[in-house]
ZAFI-828351 format. One record per atom (N, C-alpha, C): residue in three letters; x, y negated, z negated. Coordinates in steps of 0.1 Angstrom, whole numbers, plus 5000, padded with zeros to 4 digits. Layout:
# ZAFI-828351
alaXYZ;...
***
This chain:
# ZAFI-828351
met880858201210;met881858291200;met881858211187;asn881458241174;asn881858231163;asn882858231157;his883858151155;his885358131146;his885458131135;arg885958171128;arg885958191116;arg887458111113;ser887258041101;ser888657961096;ser889658071090;gly890658081088;gly891558151081;gly891458141069;thr890658061062;thr890558111046;thr889158161044;asp888358181052;asp887058251049;asp887058401045;pro886458421038;pro886558571029;pro886258691042;pro886858821043;pro886658911051;pro885158911051;ala884658981061;ala883559081060;ala883159121047;gly881859111043;gly881659181028;gly881759081014;gly882458961017;gly882158851010;gly883558860998;thr884058930999;thr885258950990;thr886358930991;thr887358890986;thr888858860988;thr889658980982;pro890459030992;pro891259120984;pro892459120974;pro892159220962;pro892759200947;pro894159120955;gly894759060945;gly896059000946;gly896258930959;arg894958900967;arg895658810978;arg894958670976;gly895258590976;gly894558430978;gly894458410990;pro893558320995;pro892958281006;pro894358221019;ala895358161012;ala896658101023;ala897358251022;glu897058341016;glu898258441024;glu897658541033;gln895758491036;gln895458591046;gln895458511063;glu896158361058;glu896258341071;glu897358361077;pro897558391089;pro898858381100;pro900058301095;ala901058341099;ala902258261094;ala902058121104;ser901558151116;ser901657991124;ser900757891118;val899557931111;val898857841108;val898957761091;arg899857871086;arg900057791075;arg901657711077;trp902057731089;trp903657651093;trp902757531098;tyr901957531105;tyr901557411110;tyr900857341102;his899957371092;his899157311080;his900257241068;arg901557271069;arg902557211060;arg903057101070;leu902657101083;leu903256971091;leu902456881095;val901056931096;val899956831101;val898856851088;thr897956761086;thr896956751080;thr895756871085;ala895356961076;ala894357061080;ala893057011084;asp892257021092;asp890856981095;asp890057131100;arg889457211092;arg888857301095;arg887757291108;glu887057201104;glu885957181114;glu886257141132;ala887257041128;ala887957021143;ala888457111147;glu889257211140;glu890157331144;glu888957421152;asp888157451145;asp887057561150;asp886557481164;ala886457391161;ala885457331179;ala886557331188;leu888157361187;leu888657371198;leu889557541196;gly888357641192;gly889257771190;gly889457821180;gly889657751167;gly889857821156;gly891457781152;pro891157781139;pro892857751131;pro893957811139;gln893657941141;gln895058011149;gln895257951161;arg894157921170;arg894557881182;arg895357731185;val894757671174;val895157521174;val896557531169;ala897057601159;ala898157641154;ala899557671164;ala898857761170;ala899557831184;ala900257721193;gly898757631198;gly899457531206;gly899957401201;gly899557351187;gly900357251180;gly901857271178;leu902357371176;leu903557411172;leu904157441183;arg903757491196;arg904657471210;arg904557321214;leu903657271212;leu903657131218;leu904657071212;ile904757051195;ile905957021189;ile907457051193;thr907757181196;thr908657231199;thr909157171213;ala908057181222;ala908657171237;ala908457041238;asn907856921231;asn908256781230;asn909656771220;ala909656801214;ala911256781206;ala912356791216;leu912356931223;leu913556981230;leu913156851242;gln912156811248;gln912356721257;gln912956601252;ser912456531239;ser912856411234;ser914156421233;ala914956531227;ala916356561223;ala917156561236;gly916456611249;gly917456601262;gly917256431265;asp916356351262;asp915956231265;asp917156151257;gln917756221246;gln918756111239;gln920356111249;val920356231253;val921556211263;val921756121276;val920156191281;val919956121296;val918955991290;asn919855891284;asn919555771282;asn919955651288;ala918955591296;ala919455471306;ala920055341297;lys919855351285;lys919955241279;lys921655231271;thr922055361267;thr922955401262;thr924155491269;val923855611268;val924655701276;val924955701293;leu924055701300;leu924155661313;leu924855541316;pro924555421309;pro925755301310;pro927055331310;trp927355421300;trp928655441294;trp929455511302;leu928455651308;leu929055681321;leu929255661331;leu928755561335;leu928955501348;leu930155401346;ser930255371336;ser931555281333;ser932855351335;leu932755461325;leu933855581329;leu934055621342;leu933155621352;leu933355641363;leu933855541373;gly933555431369;gly934255311377;gly933055281388;ala931955281384;ala930855271393;ala930555091390;pro930255041399;pro929854881401;pro929054841391;ala928854721384;ala928054701377;ala926554671381;ala926254631391;ala925154641401;ala924254791398;leu925254881399;leu924055021399;leu923855011382;val924754991372;val924455021360;val923054891357;gly922954821363;gly921854751361;gly920554791367;leu920654891376;leu919354951380;leu918855061373;leu919655121364;leu919355231354;leu918055221346;val917955121339;val916755121331;val915455081342;pro915754991351;pro914155001361;pro914255121368;val915155201370;val914355301378;val914155401371;arg914355431355;arg914155541348;arg912855491341;glu912555351338;glu911055321334;glu910055321342;ser910555221353;ser909255201363;ser908955331371;gly910255381377;gly910155501384;gly909155631377;ser909155631364;ser907955711357;ser906855681355;met906455531359;met905255501356;met904855481371;leu905255391378;leu904655371391;leu903855471398;pro904555581401;pro903655671410;pro902655721403;gln902455731392;gln901255781385;gln900155821392;ala899555681396;ala897855661399;ala898055751414;ala899255761422;ala899255811435;ala899355961431;leu899556011421;leu899556171420;leu898756221414;thr897756101407;thr896456171400;thr895556271408;pro895356231421;pro894356351428;pro895256481426;trp896256501430;trp896856591427;trp896856691416;val896956591405;val897056661390;val895956701387;leu894756621390;leu893156651389;leu893056801392;lys893856821403;lys892956951414;lys893657091402;ala894957051393;ala895157151386;ala894357201375;pro893857291373;pro892857321362;pro893457341347;arg894957431352;arg895857441337;arg896857321342;arg896757221332;arg897757091332;arg899257161325;thr898857251318;thr900357291313;thr901357341327;arg900657341333;arg901557411349;arg902157281354;val901257171353;val901957041360;val903156971348;trp903157011336;trp904156961331;trp905257041334;met905157181334;met906357271337;met907257251350;val906157191360;val906757171373;val907557011369;gly907156931359;gly907956791359;gly909056811351;ala909356921338;ala909956951331;ala911457011338;thr911257121350;thr911657171359;thr912457091367;gly911857001371;gly912656861377;gly913256771372;gln913256721358;gln914056681350;gln915156731346;gly915256861342;gly916456961341;gly917256941352;val916556991363;val917557001378;val918056861383;ala917356761379;ala918056611376;ala918756611373;thr918756641361;thr919956631350;thr921456691353;leu920856821358;leu922356881367;leu923056831373;gly922156741383;gly922756671393;gly923556571389;met923056511378;met923656411371;met925356431368;ala925156561361;ala926456651355;ala927156661367;ala926656701378;ala927656751390;ala928556611396;ala927556521396;ala928156401402;ala929356361393;ala928956361377;ala929956311373;ala931456381371;ala931056521371;ala932556601374;ala933156621387;leu932256591400;leu932656601413;leu933056481421;ala932556351414;ala932856221422;ala933156091412;asp933355991418;asp933855891412;asp933455751416;gly933355671411;gly933255511417;gly931755521424;leu931855421437;leu930655431441;leu929655481442;leu930555621449;leu929855731451;leu929055821440;ala929855841428;ala929255911419;ala928055811411;gly928255681412;gly927255591406;gly925855601416;val926155621428;val924855641438;val924155751435;leu925155881432;leu924355991430;leu923556021418;val924355951406;val923755951393;val922355891392;val922155761399;val921055701401;val920055751408;ala920555811421;ala919755891426;ala919056021419;ala919756071413;ala919356191403;ala918156141393;leu918555991389;leu917755971378;leu916455941383;ala916355901399;ala915155871403;ala914455971404;val914956101408;val914356211407;val914156261394;phe914356231385;phe914056281372;phe913156161368;ala912756071369;ala911955971369;ala910556031373;leu910456041387;leu909356091392;leu909056241386;ser909756311383;ser909156451374;ser908956421363;arg909256341355;arg908956281339;arg907356221343;ala907156151356;ala905956101355;ala904556211354;leu905056341360;leu903956451359;leu903956491345;cys905156501337;cys905156561323;cys904356441317;ser904056291318;ser903656191311;ser902156221316;met901656241328;met900156291330;met899856401324;ala900456511323;ala900056611319;ala899956651306;ser900956591300;ser901056611282;ser899756561275;lys899256441279;lys898256391271;lys897056461273;asp896656541284;asp895756591287;asp895756751278;val897056811279;val897156951271;val897256901259;gln897556791250;gln897156761241;gln895956741235;gly895256671242;gly893956661240;gly893056781239;arg893456911247;arg892757031248;arg893157091239;ala894357111235;ala895057201224;ala894857171210;val894857021206;val895156971191;val893956861187;pro893156881177;pro892056801177;pro892456661177;lys891456581174;lys891756441169;lys891956421157;gly892856341153;gly893156331139;gly894156441135;gln894956501143;gln896356551142;gln897356531156;arg896856441166;arg897556431177;arg898656341176;gly898456241165;gly899456151160;gly900856221157;gln900256301146;gln901156341138;gln901756481146;val901456541156;val902156621166;val903356531176;thr902656411177;thr903956331185;thr904756301175;gly904356241163;gly905456201154;gly906356301151;ile905956421148;ile907056531142;ile907956511152;ala907556541165;ala908556601178;ala909056461178;thr909156341176;thr909956251176;thr910756211165;ala910356261153;ala911756291145;ala912456381145;val912056511151;val912956611153;val914056541166;ser913556481172;ser914456401182;ser915556331181;gly914856261165;gly916056161159;gly917056221154;val916556311146;val917856421141;val918856451149;val918256481162;val919056521173;val920056421175;ala919356291174;ala920156161180;ala921056131169;val920956141158;val921856111147;val922956171147;leu922756291149;leu923956411151;leu924856401161;leu924456361173;leu924756331188;leu925556211184;gly925256101178;gly925755981176;gly926956011167;val927056061155;val927756101150;val929056151156;val928656261165;val929656341172;val930156241182;leu929556151191;leu930156061199;leu931155961194;gln930855891178;gln931655801172;gln932955891168;arg932856021165;arg933956051160;arg935356101171;leu934456101184;leu935356151195;leu936256001198;gly935555901195;gly935955751200;gly936755771213;gln938255751211;gln938655761226;gln938955861232;asp938655991227;asp938656121236;asp937256151239;leu936256031240;leu935056051246;leu935056011264;asp935256091272;asp935456111288;asp934156171295;val934656151307;val933656191316;val933156321313;ala934256381312;ala934256561312;ala933556601299;val933356501287;val932656531277;val930856511280;leu930856371286;leu929556351288;leu928956451299;ala929656491309;ala929156591316;ala928456701312;gly929456751302;gly928856871291;gly927756821287;leu927656721282;leu926356711271;leu925156711284;leu925256661294;leu924356661307;leu923656801309;val924756871309;val924357011310;val923657091296;gly924057041287;gly923457081276;gly921857001278;ala921856911281;ala920456811280;ala919556881288;ala920256941302;ala919257001312;ala918457141307;leu919457211297;leu918657321292;leu917657311282;thr917657201277;thr916357161267;thr915257151273;trp915157081287;trp914057111294;trp913857271299;phe914557321304;phe914257471309;phe913757541297;val914357561287;val913657611273;val912157571271;gly912157431273;gly910757361270;gly909757401278;val910357481292;val909257511303;val908757681297;val909757711289;val909257871284;val908657851275;val908357771265;val907557711251;val906357661258;tyr906257601265;tyr905257541272;tyr904057641279;ala904757751284;ala903957831289;ala903357891282;gly903657921269;gly902357981262;gly901357901251;ile901157781256;ile900357681249;ile898757761252;pro897957791246;pro896657771246;pro895857671251;glu895557651266;glu894557521270;glu893557561271;arg892557501267;arg890957511269;arg890657451285;thr890357551296;thr889857501308;thr888757551311;asp887657561299;asp886557631302;asp885457521303;gly885857421311;gly884857301316;gly884357211306;arg884657241294;arg884157131282;arg884757021279;asp886257021283;asp887156931283;asp886456831295;arg886456881308;arg885956781317;arg884556731315;ala883456821308;ala882156791311;ala882456661299;ala883356661290;ala883256561277;ala883656421284;gly884256401293;gly884456271296;gly885156231308;gly884956321319;gly885556281332;gly884756371342;arg885056311354;arg884956391369;arg885856491372;ser885656581380;ser886356661385;ser887256601398;gly888156661401;gly889156591410;gly888456581423;glu887656701428;glu887056721438;glu885856601439;glu885056551428;glu884056461428;glu884956301429;glu886256301423;glu887256171424;glu887456161440;asp887856271446;asp888356221458;asp887556251470;gly886156291468;gly885256321478;gly885556451480;gly886156541477;gly886556671479;gly887456711487;asp888156601495;asp889256631505;asp890656581499;gly890956511486;gly892056491481;gly892556361490;arg891856271497;arg892456161505;arg891856061503;ala891056051488;ala890555931485;ala891455801483;ser891455681484;ser892555611479;ser892755561466;trp893955591458;trp893855571446;trp894055451440;val894855371454;val894855221449;val893255181444;arg892355211456;arg890755151452;arg890555201436;asp890955321435;asp890255421424;asp890855311411;thr892155311411;thr893155261404;thr892255101399;leu892155021409;leu891754881406;leu889954891403;asp889454981406;asp887755021403;asp888055031390;leu888955101383;leu888955171370;leu888955021360;leu890254941362;leu890454821355;leu889654721358;arg888654731368;arg887754641368;arg886254671360;thr886354761361;thr884754801356;thr884854871340;asp886054901337;asp886154961323;asp886854881312;arg886054781305;arg886154691299;arg887454721287;asp887054821279;asp888054881267;asp889154911275;phe889155001286;phe890655021294;phe891554911294;arg890754811300;arg891454691307;arg892154621295;trp891154651284;trp891754561272;trp893054611265;phe893054741268;phe893954841264;phe895454821274;val895354821285;val896454781292;val896954651290;thr896054541289;thr896754401283;thr897354441274;ala896754481263;ala897354491251;ala898854531251;arg898854661258;arg900154751260;arg901154641267;ala900654581277;ala901654511281;ala902154391274;leu901354371267;leu902154231256;leu902754291246;leu902854441241;leu903454491232;leu904754511236;leu905354441249;leu906654521252;leu907954451246;val907354351238;val908454281228;val909254381220;ser908854471215;ser909654581209;ser910654661218;ala910054681231;ala910854741239;ala912054661245;leu911754511250;leu912754451259;leu913554371251;ala913454331235;ala914154251227;ala915254311225;pro915454441219;pro916854501213;pro918054461223;pro918154491235;pro919354461246;pro919654321242;phe918954221240;phe919454091237;phe919954071224;leu919254171215;leu920254161201;leu921454221200;val921654321213;val923054391209;val924054291217;thr923654201228;thr924254121236;thr924854021226;leu923853961215;leu924153871207;leu925353911196;ala925253991192;ala925854061185;ala927554111191;ala927654131202;ala928754221210;ala929354051211;asp928653981216;asp929553821215;asp930153781204;arg929653841193;arg930353801178;arg931353861171;gly931653981184;gly932554071178;gly932354151168;thr931254231171;thr930654341162;thr931454481168;ser932654481165;ser933254611172;ser932254751172;trp932254771157;trp931454891155;trp930054901165;leu929054791164;leu928254811174;leu928054861182;ala929254791194;ala929354791203;ala929754961207;gly929755051199;gly930055181201;gly929355251205;leu929255341213;leu928155411223;leu927355501209;gly928155561199;gly927655631189;gly926855601180;ala927055441178;ala926455351170;ala925055331176;phe924755301187;phe923755271194;phe922655391192;val923355531197;val922555631196;val921955671180;ile923055661171;ile922655661155;ile921455591151;ala921555461158;ala920555351154;ala919055391159;gln919155461173;gln917855481177;gln917255621170;gly918355701165;gly917755851161;gly917255821145;val917855721138;val917455661126;val916055621124;ala915555521137;ala914355501140;ala913555561140;ser913955691150;ser912855811152;ser912655881144;val913655931133;val913456031123;val912455981112;val912855811106;val911955771100;val910655721103;gly910555691115;gly909355601121;gly908455741128;gly909155851131;gly908255941137;gly907155991127;arg907256071117;arg906356121107;arg905456011102;val905855901097;val905355781093;val903855761103;phe904555701113;phe903655621121;phe902655731127;gly903155871127;gly902255961134;gly900955981126;arg901155981113;arg899855971103;arg899055871106;leu900155771103;leu899255621103;leu898355581115;ala898655651129;ala898355641141;ala897055761143;asp897055841132;asp895955931133;asp894555871125;arg895055771116;arg894155701109;arg893655601116;ser894355521123;ser894155391131;ser895455361140;ser895055431151;ser896055371162;ser896155241167;arg894955161166;arg894555011168;arg895554921160;leu895255001146;leu895854911134;leu897654881140;val898255021141;val899155011139;val900354941150;met899354931163;met899854881173;met899854721169;thr898654671163;thr898754541159;thr899354521148;val899654551141;val900954541131;val902254571135;gly902654661145;gly904354681151;gly904154521157;ala903354511167;ala903454371177;ala903954241166;val903054221154;val903054121146;val904954161142;ala905054241135;ala906254271127;ala907754231138;ala907154321149;ala908454311161;ala908954151164;ser907354091163;ser907553921168;ser908253871157;leu907653861141;leu908553781133;leu909953841131;val910353951134;val911754001133;val912353921144;val911953881156;val912553841166;val912653711162;leu911653631157;leu911553471153;leu912853481144;leu912653541134;leu913653551123;leu915253541127;val915253631136;val916753641143;val917253501149;val916153461159;val916253351163;val916553201157;ala915953221146;ala916053101134;ala917353111131;val917853211126;val919253261119;val920253211132;val919953221144;val921253241154;val921253081156;val920153011158;val920252871162;val920452791149;ala920052841135;ala920752791125;ala922352791123;gly922752861132;gly924452891130;gly925152941116;ala924252971107;ala924853061094;ala925853131099;asp926753131096;asp927853261101;asp927953341094;gly927453341081;gly927353461073;gly926253531072;leu925153511080;leu924053551078;leu923853621094;val924353581103;val923853601120;val924253771123;leu925653811116;leu925753951122;leu924654051115;pro924754051102;pro923854111095;pro922254081100;thr921653981103;thr920653951109;thr920354051119;leu921154001131;leu921654081143;leu921354241142;val922154291133;val922154461132;val920754471125;gly920454411113;gly919354441105;gly918154431118;gly918054351125;gly916954301134;gly916654431146;tyr918054451150;tyr917954581157;tyr917354691152;leu917954761140;leu917154851134;leu915754841130;val915454781129;val913854721123;val913054721139;ile913554671147;ile912554651158;ile912654771166;ser913754871166;ser913755011170;ser912955091163;leu912655071150;leu911755141141;leu910455101146;val910054971146;val908854931149;val908254931162;his909354991173;his909155051188;his908655191187;val909155261177;val908555411177;val907055391173;gly906755321161;gly905355341158;gly904555251169;val904955181178;val903955101188;val903955261198;arg905255291202;arg905055411211;arg904255541207;val904155561194;val903555681192;val901855651187;ala901655491184;ala900255471184;ala899655471197;arg900355391209;arg899355371222;arg899355521225;lys900255601224;lys900055731230;lys898655781226;thr898755791210;thr897855841203;thr896355771205;tyr896755661209;tyr895255571214;tyr894555611227;val895455661238;val895155681248;val894455821251;val895155891243;val894656051240;val893156031238;asp892855981221;asp891855931218;asp890655901224;met890955801233;met889855711239;met889155761253;ala889255881253;ala888955971265;ala889056121264;glu887956181271;glu888156311273;glu888456361285;gly888956481290;gly889056541303;gly889556441314;asp889156491325;asp889556391335;asp889756291334;leu888856201327;leu888856051325;leu890256031316;arg890856111311;arg891756061301;arg893256081312;thr892756171320;thr894156171330;thr894256061338;arg892956011344;arg893055861349;arg893355791342;tyr892955761333;tyr893555631321;tyr894855661323;val895555771317;val897255751314;val897655711329;ala897255781338;ala898055731350;ala897755591356;thr896655541358;thr896155411359;thr897155321345;ala897255361339;ala897955251325;ala899155261328;asn899955361330;asn901255381333;asn901655291344;thr900555341357;thr901155241371;thr901255131369;ala900055081363;ala899954921360;ala901154891350;met901554951341;met902754901333;met904054911340;gly904355001353;gly905355001361;gly905454871366;val904754811373;val904454711377;val904754581368;ile903954571356;ile904354481348;ile905554501343;leu905954601338;leu907354591331;leu908254531343;leu908154581354;leu909154471363;leu909054311364;val907554301362;val907554171363;val908054091349;thr907454131337;thr908154091325;thr909854091327;gly910154201329;gly911754221327;gly912454091335;ala911854091347;ala912553981356;ala912253821351;val911153821344;val910953671337;val912053681325;ser911853761317;ser912953771308;ser914353771310;ala914453831324;ala916053831327;ala916553671331;gly915353631339;gly915353511342;gly916153381330;leu915053421321;leu914953311311;leu916453361302;ala917153491303;ala918053511296;ala919453431303;thr919153381318;thr920253301325;thr920353181316;leu919453151309;leu919253001301;leu920053041289;gly920353211283;gly920753211272;gly919653301268;glu920253401255;glu919453491250;glu918153431241;val918153341235;val917253281226;val915853221233;pro915953161247;pro914853181252;pro914053281255;ala914753381258;ala914153521262;ala913653581250;leu913953591239;leu913353621229;leu912653551224;val912353411227;val911153361221;val910153381229;phe910053381242;phe909153451250;phe908453601249;leu909653651245;leu908953791241;leu908153801231;ala908753721217;ala907953691203;ala906753621208;val906353551215;val905453491217;val904053611222;leu904753661233;leu903753781242;leu903553871230;gly904353911219;gly904154031211;gly902953971201;leu902953831200;leu901853781187;leu900453751197;val900753751209;val899353731218;val898653881220;gly899854011220;gly899554121220;gly898754171206;ala899154151194;ala898854171183;ala897254121179;val896954031187;val895353951185;val894754031197;val894954081209;val894554191217;val894254301210;ser895354381205;ser895354501200;ser894354491188;trp894354401181;trp893154391168;trp891854401174;arg891654371185;arg890154361193;arg889754471198;leu890654541201;leu890254711207;leu889354771199;pro888354851205;pro887354951197;pro888455041189;glu887955071178;glu888955181170;glu888255341178;val889555411180;val888955521186;val889755681178;ser890455611171;ser891255731162;ser890655771151;gly891055851140;gly890355881130;gly888855941133;arg888456011121;arg887256131123;arg886356031124;gln886255921119;gln884955811118;gln884655791133;ala886055791145;ala885555781158;ala884855861165;
***
């Protein structure tokens, strides 16, 4: 079928009087091209501008809804605060981040055979989003109906269900984006959704700050209910994404689910994961680079601890943390999205260098004991590293979508995330162990990892941009 661009003249080669080319385009195409850079040739290859615009706008909306919900179901800010108000043991608070992060990564390789059997990956995402919404309602119910140890256990258990459901969304979303949006626009789509969620985070943080002492369990439970609704609405939005399932996506870069597992779905996902890491050199280096880029993810909590020890009461407020993350998302989402479409490899490289240098600068100021500079440096460092982390996340997501097609992309995403689940636990344990000697040794360790990660990222093959 021959698809025409929305700017092509109608049959007969003339344009109706008084109407320019832009006026002939559907509203969805005009709005989409205001948000992302138009590429008619690439859009025609995926079914035409109207089809791409419909999918792109729905992807932006659904991902923004999910990211907005994430600002409430946040294992680094809101959930620890909630458990503290509920009187849950500190040990349970310490489980939140590992359960949330590793719980959404480790199962992905095991889930791959099941996901590969689903011709429409949109449906996989919808199952995962529904699970996240139900799990969030479970957290709200636990907060409203229990307290102490029981409430803490119920919240962590619900978070585990949330993380498992998120694994499905993580795997499916890369495929859906690759099938619905052409290369050169994917980073922008991710970045716009990130920026929208950042606006939500800033607004949420302002509300939380204004509540001050009035912030109680009932308010947080209500916020969790509202967050659950974002996933349910997201399911409705995602259902309308026009996903290409005509076989071209599969033929472009991967084998079918039946071919992967011998037709009976019982192949060893462990063997498949190890084989992929052993035989695919470029993918192996990507996983290595991603592991070394953890500096921007793991350093901020240590900066907050150092700041809290020095009496920065305003930074210790829940609203301030949420606002800082929101500002980073708003500023970084659009900027890094466009840069990642040009070279996701370069964004990862620069991000690793920037995060490491900021961490080393903070360490130098803290060790020097310059009292007048320590607090501003810690606060500024936290904001900059949060901003850099947005760039690194957008870039690595864009890179893995651009480096493969079809079912191979699904295997890449699942294998990389499962490997990262393990690496995150190990790296987190090492940095936590070093932190027993103080935050400075842990930060130096992470900064060194980041600098090595910059070198590895620089050596990765270029996959983004039209030249790829």
